C-alpha positions as CSV (number, residue, x, y, z in Angstrom):
1,M,24.5,-125.4,-116.9
2,S,24.0,-121.7,-117.7
3,A,21.9,-119.1,-116.0
4,T,19.6,-116.9,-118.1
5,L,19.9,-113.2,-117.3
6,T,17.2,-110.8,-118.1
7,F,18.0,-107.2,-119.0
8,N,16.1,-104.0,-119.1
9,K,16.3,-102.9,-122.8
10,S,16.4,-99.2,-122.1
11,T,19.2,-99.3,-119.5
12,M,20.9,-102.6,-120.3
13,K,21.0,-103.3,-116.5
14,E,20.0,-106.7,-115.2
15,K,16.4,-106.7,-114.1
16,T,15.5,-107.1,-110.5
17,A,13.3,-109.9,-109.1
18,T,10.6,-107.3,-108.7
19,Q,10.8,-106.2,-112.4
20,I,10.7,-109.8,-113.5
21,E,7.7,-110.6,-111.4
22,F,5.9,-107.5,-112.8
23,D,6.7,-108.5,-116.4
24,E,5.4,-112.0,-115.7
25,M,2.2,-110.6,-114.3
26,V,1.7,-108.4,-117.4
27,K,2.3,-111.5,-119.6
28,E,-0.2,-113.5,-117.5
29,L,-2.8,-110.7,-117.9
30,Y,-2.3,-110.7,-121.7
31,Q,-2.9,-114.5,-121.7
32,I,-6.2,-113.8,-120.0
33,L,-7.2,-111.0,-122.3
34,K,-5.9,-112.2,-125.7
35,P,-8.6,-114.9,-126.2
36,L,-11.2,-112.2,-125.5
37,G,-10.0,-110.1,-128.4
38,F,-7.7,-107.7,-126.7
39,K,-4.6,-106.4,-128.4
40,K,-1.5,-105.2,-126.5
41,K,0.6,-102.1,-126.9
42,A,3.2,-101.7,-124.1
43,L,1.1,-101.7,-120.9
44,H,-2.2,-101.0,-122.7
45,F,-4.7,-103.7,-123.6
46,Y,-7.6,-102.8,-125.9
47,R,-10.3,-104.1,-128.1
48,V,-13.1,-102.7,-130.2
49,V,-16.6,-104.1,-129.7
50,E,-19.5,-102.7,-131.8
51,Q,-17.6,-99.5,-132.5
52,N,-16.8,-99.0,-128.8
53,L,-13.2,-99.0,-127.5
54,Q,-12.6,-101.0,-124.3
55,M,-9.2,-100.4,-122.7
56,I,-7.2,-101.5,-119.7
57,S,-4.0,-99.5,-119.1
58,I,-1.5,-100.4,-116.4
59,Q,-0.1,-97.2,-114.8
60,K,3.1,-97.5,-112.8
61,G,3.5,-95.1,-109.9
62,A,5.9,-92.2,-110.3
63,Y,7.7,-92.9,-107.0
64,G,8.6,-96.6,-107.5
65,S,12.0,-98.0,-108.1
66,A,13.5,-101.2,-109.6
67,D,12.8,-102.9,-106.3
68,E,9.4,-101.4,-105.6
69,I,6.8,-101.2,-108.3
70,Y,3.4,-99.5,-107.5
71,F,0.7,-99.8,-110.2
72,T,-2.9,-99.4,-110.8
73,A,-5.2,-99.8,-113.8
74,N,-7.0,-97.1,-115.8
75,I,-10.2,-98.4,-117.5
76,K,-11.6,-96.7,-120.6
77,K,-14.9,-97.1,-122.3
78,A,-15.4,-94.8,-125.3
79,S,-16.6,-94.6,-128.8
80,Y,-14.0,-96.0,-131.2
81,K,-12.1,-93.5,-133.3
82,E,-8.7,-93.5,-134.9
83,P,-6.0,-92.9,-133.7
84,I,-6.6,-94.7,-130.4
85,S,-5.6,-92.4,-127.5
86,F,-3.9,-94.3,-124.7
87,Y,-4.1,-91.2,-122.4
88,P,-6.7,-91.0,-119.6
89,D,-9.6,-88.7,-120.4
90,D,-13.2,-88.2,-119.3
91,N,-14.1,-91.7,-120.4
92,T,-11.4,-93.2,-118.1
93,Q,-11.9,-94.6,-114.5
94,R,-9.5,-96.1,-112.1
95,I,-10.0,-99.7,-111.1
96,G,-10.6,-98.6,-107.5
97,D,-13.5,-96.3,-108.6
98,I,-15.1,-99.2,-110.4
99,K,-14.8,-101.4,-107.3
100,G,-16.1,-98.6,-105.2
101,N,-13.0,-98.5,-103.0
102,G,-11.4,-95.2,-104.1
103,D,-7.9,-95.1,-105.6
104,I,-6.2,-98.5,-105.4
105,W,-2.5,-99.1,-106.0
106,Y,-1.0,-102.6,-106.1
107,E,2.6,-103.2,-105.0
108,F,5.4,-105.5,-105.9
109,S,8.2,-105.0,-103.3
110,G,11.5,-106.7,-103.6
111,T,12.6,-105.0,-100.3
112,I,11.2,-107.8,-98.2
113,V,14.3,-109.6,-96.9
114,D,12.8,-113.0,-96.4
115,I,12.6,-114.5,-99.9
116,F,9.7,-116.8,-99.0
117,K,7.6,-113.9,-97.7
118,R,8.6,-111.7,-100.7
119,K,7.5,-114.4,-103.2
120,Q,4.3,-114.9,-101.2
121,K,3.6,-111.2,-101.3
122,F,4.3,-111.1,-105.1
123,K,1.8,-114.0,-105.5
124,E,-0.9,-112.4,-103.4
125,N,-0.7,-109.1,-105.2
126,R,-0.6,-110.6,-108.6
127,E,-3.6,-112.8,-107.8
128,A,-5.5,-109.8,-106.4
129,F,-4.8,-107.7,-109.4
130,L,-5.7,-110.4,-112.0
131,S,-8.8,-111.3,-110.0
132,D,-10.0,-107.7,-109.9
133,I,-9.5,-107.5,-113.7
134,Q,-11.5,-110.7,-114.3
135,Q,-14.2,-110.2,-111.6
136,I,-14.7,-106.4,-111.7
137,V,-13.2,-104.8,-114.9
138,L,-14.2,-107.3,-117.6
139,P,-17.9,-107.3,-116.5
140,Y,-17.8,-103.5,-116.3
141,L,-16.5,-103.3,-119.8
142,S,-19.1,-105.7,-121.1
143,N,-22.0,-103.6,-119.8
């Protein structure tokens, strides 16, 4: 029986549980968005509807680490033009602004010692983020 190791392509270091959980959440998000016509480029998910660009970009926090990942989502609605800009601009809002809660950052922390509590916290934060995308962001983009 062999174990599968996951490595970070840029550093060739073994990924932490936190990085693996984050990557799995991104994959799960894409599985939700792909049937709705979204394409993926890195941490950006976008589609064009009636010449309008709709984009969800995951932004990682600058002060995170391999064991603590802080992230939020930038949401863009703009007229479609080539090339697509993945940078925030006047047409971009944070997920918290759309919710009416100010700036919201989600957290995946691998520093919780108790593995059960750590996995539960990963699950809670993943579900909160994905729910916010489905319940808040997608209806916002469709209006």
